[in-house]
C-alpha positions in Angstrom: 20.0 -14.2 -79.5 17.8 -10.5 -78.0 15.6 -11.4 -75.6 12.1 -10.0 -77.1 9.8 -7.4 -75.4 6.7 -8.2 -73.6 3.9 -7.4 -74.8 1.6 -4.9 -73.9 -0.9 -7.6 -72.0 2.0 -9.4 -69.8 3.8 -5.8 -69.4 -0.6 -4.5 -67.7 -0.7 -8.6 -65.9 2.4 -7.4 -64.0 1.4 -4.5 -63.3 -1.3 -5.8 -61.9 0.5 -8.4 -59.7 2.7 -5.4 -58.6 -0.1 -3.6 -57.8 -2.2 -6.7 -55.7 1.2 -7.1 -53.9 1.2 -3.3 -52.5 -2.7 -3.6 -51.9 -2.3 -6.2 -50.1 0.3 -4.9 -48.0 -1.1 -1.7 -47.2 -4.5 -4.4 -45.6 -1.5 -6.4 -43.6 -0.3 -2.6 -42.4 -3.6 -0.7 -42.4 -4.8 -4.2 -39.5 -1.9 -4.1 -37.7 -2.0 0.4 -37.7 -5.9 -0.2 -36.4 -4.6 -3.1 -34.3 -2.6 -0.9 -32.2 -4.8 1.8 -31.9 -7.3 -0.5 -30.6 -4.8 -2.0 -27.8 -3.7 2.0 -27.1 -7.1 2.1 -26.8 -7.5 -0.4 -24.3 -4.5 1.0 -22.2 -5.5 4.4 -22.2 -8.9 3.5 -21.4 -7.9 1.3 -18.3 -5.5 4.1 -16.5 -8.3 6.3 -16.9 -10.6 3.9 -15.1 -7.8 3.2 -12.8 -6.8 7.0 -13.2 -10.4 8.0 -11.9 -11.2 4.8 -9.1 -7.7 6.4 -7.4 -9.2 10.2 -7.7 -12.3 8.9 -5.7 -11.1 7.4 -3.0 -8.5 10.0 -1.9 -11.4 12.2 -2.6 -13.2 10.0 -0.4 -11.1 9.6 2.1 -10.4 13.8 2.7 -14.4 14.2 2.7 -14.2 11.1 5.4 -11.5 13.6 7.3 -13.0 16.8 7.3 -16.5 14.7 8.2 -14.5 13.4 11.4 -13.1 16.7 12.6 -16.0 18.3 12.2 -17.6 15.2 13.7 -14.9 15.5 16.6 -15.3 19.4 16.9 -19.4 19.6 17.4 -18.2 16.2 20.3 -15.6 19.1 21.5 -19.1 22.4 21.4 -21.1 20.0 23.2 -18.7 18.5 25.2 -18.5 22.6 26.8 -21.7 23.3 26.3 -22.7 21.0 28.4 -20.2 22.1 30.8 -21.2 25.5 31.1 -24.9 24.3 32.1 -23.5 21.9 34.3 -21.6 24.4 36.0 -24.4 27.6 34.9 -27.1 24.6 36.8 -24.6 24.9 40.5 -24.6 28.0 40.8 -28.2 28.7 40.6 -28.5 25.8 42.4 -28.3 27.1 45.7 -30.9 30.0 44.8 -33.3 27.3 43.7 -33.0 25.5 46.7 -33.8 28.3 48.8 -36.8 29.0 46.4 -38.6 26.4 47.4 -38.1 25.8 50.6 -39.3 29.4 50.7 -42.1 28.6 49.1 -42.8 25.6 51.0 -41.9 26.8 53.9 -44.6 29.3 55.6 -43.9 31.8 56.4 
C-alpha cells in the first residue's frame, strides 16, 4: 500500500512543533548567554575592585613614603638650623657677656 501524503493541517502541525522546538532551544541558548554574561560581568567587577584596591594601596604607600622622606628632611634641616643658631650664640656669648658687664659696672 502506498503511503498517504500528510494533509495540509498535519504539515502545519509538524511545522509548528518543529518551530516550537527551535524556539525552546533558542530560549535556552539565550538564557545561557545571559547567565554567562552576568558571570563575566561579576568577574570583571570583582577584578576591577581588586585592581582598584591594589592601586589605591600602592598609591598610599608611595605617598606615605614621600611624606616620611619630607619629614626626615625637615628634621635634618631643623637640626642643622638649631646647630647653626647654637654656634652663632656661642660666638656672640663673649660679646654679650662684655656688654652685660659694661652695663652693670660703673666706669
